[in-house]
C-alpha positions as CSV (number, residue, x, y, z in Angstrom):
1,M,80.3,74.4,6.7
2,R,79.7,74.1,3.0
3,W,76.4,75.2,2.2
4,R,74.7,74.6,-1.4
5,K,72.0,76.8,-2.1
6,L,68.6,75.5,-3.1
7,G,67.1,78.8,-4.4
8,M,63.7,80.1,-3.6
9,I,61.9,76.7,-2.9
10,F,58.8,78.9,-1.9
11,D,58.0,81.6,-4.2
12,L,55.3,83.6,-4.2
13,S,54.7,84.4,-7.3
14,K,54.0,80.7,-8.2
15,H,51.9,79.7,-4.7
16,R,48.9,81.4,-3.6
17,L,48.8,82.7,0.2
18,P,45.8,81.9,2.5
19,E,42.7,84.2,1.2
20,G,43.1,87.7,2.2
21,F,46.6,88.0,2.7
22,I,49.1,90.3,0.0
23,G,52.3,88.8,0.5
24,F,55.3,87.7,2.8
25,A,56.5,84.3,4.2
26,Q,58.6,85.3,6.9
27,S,60.6,83.4,9.4
28,P,60.4,79.9,7.8
29,Q,60.3,77.3,11.0
30,P,60.3,73.9,10.0
31,V,58.9,70.5,11.7
32,V,60.0,67.0,10.3
33,F,57.3,64.6,10.2
34,E,57.8,61.0,8.5
35,S,56.2,61.8,4.8
36,H,57.0,65.4,4.8
37,V,58.1,68.9,6.2
38,R,55.9,71.4,7.5
39,V,57.4,75.2,7.6
40,F,55.4,77.1,9.3
41,F,55.9,81.1,8.5
42,S,54.3,84.6,9.1
43,T,52.4,86.4,6.5
44,R,50.4,89.6,6.4
45,A,47.2,91.5,5.8
46,V,46.1,95.0,6.0
47,D,44.3,96.1,9.1
48,S,40.9,97.5,7.3
49,K,40.8,100.4,10.3
50,N,43.8,101.8,9.8
51,G,45.8,100.3,6.7
52,K,48.7,99.1,9.0
53,F,49.9,95.6,8.6
54,L,48.7,92.3,11.0
55,S,50.9,89.2,11.1
56,E,49.5,85.6,11.0
57,V,50.9,82.5,10.9
58,A,50.4,79.8,8.0
59,F,52.3,76.7,6.8
60,V,53.6,75.1,3.7
61,D,54.1,71.2,3.4
62,F,57.5,70.2,1.3
63,T,58.6,66.3,0.8
64,P,61.3,65.7,2.7
65,D,63.9,66.8,0.4
66,F,62.3,70.0,0.0
67,S,62.3,69.7,-3.7
68,K,58.4,69.9,-3.8
69,V,55.6,72.0,-2.5
70,L,53.0,69.7,-1.5
71,R,50.1,71.5,0.2
72,V,49.6,75.4,1.5
73,S,47.5,76.3,4.2
74,K,43.9,77.6,3.3
75,R,43.8,79.5,6.8
76,P,46.1,80.8,9.6
77,V,46.6,78.5,12.3
78,I,46.2,80.5,15.2
79,E,43.8,83.8,15.7
80,R,45.7,86.8,16.6
81,G,45.4,87.8,20.3
82,G,42.3,89.8,21.9
83,L,41.8,93.4,22.3
84,G,44.7,94.6,24.2
85,C,46.5,91.7,24.7
86,F,50.3,91.3,23.8
87,D,49.4,89.6,20.5
88,E,46.6,91.6,19.4
89,H,48.2,92.9,16.0
90,G,49.9,89.8,15.1
91,I,52.3,86.5,15.5
92,F,55.7,86.9,13.9
93,P,57.6,84.3,13.9
94,M,56.1,81.1,15.7
95,N,58.5,78.3,16.7
96,V,56.9,74.8,17.2
97,V,58.3,72.0,18.7
98,K,57.5,68.4,19.2
99,D,56.6,67.0,22.5
100,G,55.0,63.8,22.5
101,N,52.1,63.8,20.7
102,N,51.7,67.2,20.7
103,L,53.1,70.7,19.1
104,L,54.2,73.2,21.0
105,G,53.7,76.5,19.5
106,Y,55.9,79.2,21.0
107,T,54.7,82.1,19.7
108,C,56.1,86.1,19.5
109,G,53.2,88.1,19.6
110,W,53.1,91.7,18.5
111,S,51.4,94.8,19.9
112,R,51.1,98.3,18.7
113,R,52.5,101.3,20.7
114,V,52.6,105.5,20.2
115,S,55.6,106.7,21.3
116,V,57.2,103.4,19.5
117,S,56.0,101.4,17.1
118,V,55.9,97.8,18.6
119,E,56.5,95.8,21.9
120,T,56.4,91.8,22.0
121,G,56.4,88.8,24.0
122,I,56.6,85.1,23.8
123,G,53.2,83.1,24.4
124,L,52.5,79.2,23.8
125,A,49.8,77.5,22.1
126,F,49.3,73.7,21.6
127,S,48.5,71.7,18.7
128,K,46.7,67.6,19.0
129,D,46.2,67.7,14.5
130,G,50.0,68.2,13.3
131,G,49.8,71.8,13.3
132,E,46.4,72.3,11.6
133,S,45.7,75.0,14.4
134,F,46.7,75.8,17.7
135,Q,44.9,76.7,20.9
136,R,46.4,79.2,23.4
137,L,47.7,78.3,26.5
138,G,46.3,81.4,28.1
139,S,45.5,84.8,27.2
140,G,49.3,86.1,28.4
141,P,53.0,85.5,27.6
142,V,55.3,82.7,28.9
143,L,58.6,85.2,28.8
144,T,58.2,88.7,28.8
145,T,60.1,91.7,29.9
146,S,61.8,92.5,33.4
147,L,63.8,94.8,35.3
148,Q,67.2,94.2,32.9
149,E,65.3,93.4,29.9
150,P,62.7,96.5,29.4
151,C,61.3,95.5,25.9
152,L,61.0,93.4,22.8
153,V,61.1,89.9,24.4
154,G,60.7,87.8,21.5
155,D,61.9,85.2,18.7
156,G,61.9,82.1,21.1
157,F,63.1,79.3,19.8
158,V,62.8,75.9,22.1
159,L,65.3,72.8,22.0
160,K,64.4,70.1,24.5
161,E,67.6,68.2,25.8
162,G,66.9,65.4,28.4
163,D,64.4,66.6,30.8
164,D,64.9,70.5,30.4
165,F,63.4,72.9,27.9
166,H,66.2,75.4,26.7
167,M,65.2,78.7,25.0
168,W,67.1,80.9,22.8
169,Y,65.4,84.5,22.5
170,I,65.9,88.1,21.7
171,F,65.5,91.0,24.5
172,G,65.6,95.0,23.6
173,K,68.4,97.1,24.7
174,G,66.5,99.9,24.2
175,W,65.2,102.4,21.6
176,Q,67.0,105.4,20.1
177,T,66.3,108.2,17.7
178,Y,69.3,108.8,15.1
179,E,68.4,112.3,13.8
180,E,66.0,114.8,14.4
181,G,62.6,114.0,13.6
182,G,63.5,110.4,12.9
183,V,61.3,107.6,14.1
184,P,62.8,105.6,16.8
185,E,64.9,102.5,16.0
186,R,65.6,99.5,18.6
187,T,68.7,97.2,19.4
188,Y,68.2,93.9,20.6
189,K,70.4,90.9,21.6
190,I,69.9,87.1,22.3
191,G,69.6,85.4,25.9
192,H,68.9,82.0,27.3
193,A,66.2,80.7,29.5
194,I,65.6,77.1,31.1
195,S,62.4,75.2,31.8
196,S,61.4,71.9,33.3
197,D,57.9,71.8,31.7
198,G,58.2,74.7,28.7
199,V,56.1,76.9,30.5
200,S,57.3,78.3,33.6
201,W,60.7,79.7,32.4
202,R,64.1,81.3,34.0
203,K,66.6,83.4,32.4
204,T,70.0,82.6,33.2
205,A,71.5,85.6,32.7
206,E,69.0,88.6,32.4
207,G,70.2,91.5,30.3
208,V,73.5,89.7,29.2
209,S,74.0,88.9,25.8
210,I,75.2,85.5,25.2
211,I,76.4,86.1,21.2
212,P,79.4,88.5,21.0
213,D,79.0,91.8,18.8
214,A,80.8,91.5,15.3
215,I,79.5,94.9,14.0
216,G,79.8,96.8,17.6
217,E,77.5,97.5,20.6
218,L,74.7,98.9,18.0
219,E,74.4,95.5,16.1
220,C,70.7,93.9,16.2
221,Q,70.8,89.9,16.6
222,A,67.4,88.0,15.6
223,L,65.7,84.6,15.2
224,P,68.5,82.5,17.0
225,C,68.1,78.6,15.9
226,V,70.1,75.8,17.5
227,I,70.8,72.2,16.0
228,K,73.2,69.5,17.4
229,I,75.7,67.9,14.9
230,D,78.5,65.4,15.8
231,G,77.8,66.9,19.8
232,V,78.4,70.5,19.3
233,Y,75.3,72.8,19.3
234,H,75.0,75.1,16.1
235,M,73.2,78.5,16.4
236,F,72.3,80.2,13.4
237,F,70.7,84.1,13.8
238,C,70.5,87.1,11.8
239,F,72.3,90.4,12.4
240,R,72.2,93.7,10.9
241,H,72.9,97.7,12.0
242,S,70.1,99.2,14.0
243,V,69.7,102.2,11.6
244,D,69.4,102.4,7.8
245,F,69.4,98.8,7.5
246,R,65.7,98.9,5.3
247,T,67.1,99.6,2.1
248,N,71.2,100.2,2.3
249,P,72.2,96.4,1.6
250,V,75.7,96.9,3.3
251,R,73.5,97.8,6.9
252,G,70.9,94.6,6.3
253,Y,70.5,91.3,8.1
254,R,73.2,88.7,7.4
255,I,73.4,85.2,8.8
256,G,75.3,84.7,11.9
257,H,77.0,81.6,13.3
258,A,78.2,80.7,16.8
259,Q,78.8,77.0,18.5
260,S,78.8,75.6,21.6
261,R,79.2,72.3,23.7
262,D,77.4,73.3,27.0
263,M,74.1,75.3,25.1
264,V,75.4,78.2,27.7
265,H,78.9,79.5,26.6
266,W,79.0,80.2,22.6
267,E,81.6,81.0,20.3
268,R,80.7,83.4,17.3
269,D,82.2,82.1,13.9
270,D,80.2,84.0,10.7
271,D,82.8,83.4,8.2
272,S,82.5,79.5,8.6
273,I,78.9,79.1,7.2
274,A,79.7,81.8,4.8
275,I,76.9,81.6,1.8
276,S,77.4,83.2,-1.6
277,Q,75.3,86.1,-2.5
278,E,74.9,86.9,-6.2
279,S,74.2,90.4,-7.6
280,G,70.4,90.6,-8.7
281,S,69.2,87.3,-6.8
282,W,66.2,86.9,-4.6
283,D,68.8,87.0,-1.6
284,S,71.4,89.5,-3.2
285,D,70.9,92.6,-0.6
286,M,69.6,90.8,2.5
287,M,69.7,87.1,4.0
288,C,67.5,87.0,7.3
289,Y,65.2,84.9,9.9
290,P,66.8,81.5,9.7
291,G,65.3,78.1,10.2
292,I,67.1,75.1,10.6
293,C,66.0,71.1,10.5
294,Q,67.5,67.6,10.0
295,S,65.4,65.5,7.3
296,G,66.3,62.9,5.2
297,G,69.5,62.1,6.4
298,Q,70.7,66.1,5.4
299,T,70.7,69.5,7.0
300,Y,68.5,72.0,5.7
301,L,69.0,76.0,6.6
302,L,65.7,77.7,5.6
303,Y,66.0,81.5,5.1
304,N,64.3,85.0,4.1
305,G,66.1,87.5,1.4
306,N,65.5,90.7,0.0
307,E,63.0,92.6,1.7
308,F,62.5,90.5,4.4
309,G,60.6,87.9,3.1
310,K,58.6,89.8,1.0
311,Y,58.7,87.6,-1.9
312,G,59.1,83.8,-0.4
313,F,61.9,82.1,1.6
314,G,64.8,79.8,0.1
315,A,66.8,77.1,1.6
316,A,70.6,75.9,1.4
317,V,71.6,72.3,2.1
318,L,74.9,71.6,4.2
319,E,77.5,69.3,2.5
320,I,79.6,67.2,4.6
């Protein structure tokens, strides 16, 4: 695969976020319509009670070739969860799927913990107005922790093939403190689930990573997205080391790739999608949180750059 970079297509120094938000356009997840592409992303506000971040979902509309920003939403598309719920402190990311006249929004809800920083789960919401707003199916998650997946189930990406819904998601292997007095860090892998209605899910190999590690067992794999090209399913995701990844470019996020013909067995081949990184550019130190779509006969890969998408997101187009 040869990718041509389009640069930062949503630059927060040029485009305003909804009122009350202070930066970040994380995890760009595109949905293609006839006249435009709507990209949902997570942005941040500050909790006035304690000064910590809260994450909410907004969108930006592009022309089909991503050359021009048409509109940025003026408010979040869904409210955070209620007191004590799995998504009380934010949603990051949200994968939006077309299903007939409706849009299904698979959320990754965040809630704070005491001994560790966060717990997550996957929720479901519906939109009947083209993604302007979403209403929850209920207050709880549709996919959550289990016996072999004890923490951090999230980052659900859903693809409907025939009568079945397929979900690729992440699950936590556990938390670990790597130095005395240090904060606990997490390790997570990618799993797979299947559903006949998009609501009730069955994990196909609970607790088993479907993507081989490239940098050792402490590799973190996040935000899978899948697209079918010429009969082959291609998965894009990001991966990093479990510790010392926030400011160390050598250990930070990179884009990974795997391919499959049955959506179950995957062959990893990161080198086949190598996207160049130039020193000093917006994505020189980090590439993370991919989103994939086909629009106007082209395949586009959206992703965040340095500092986890603090300044916006960019894109690359596949050249055949």
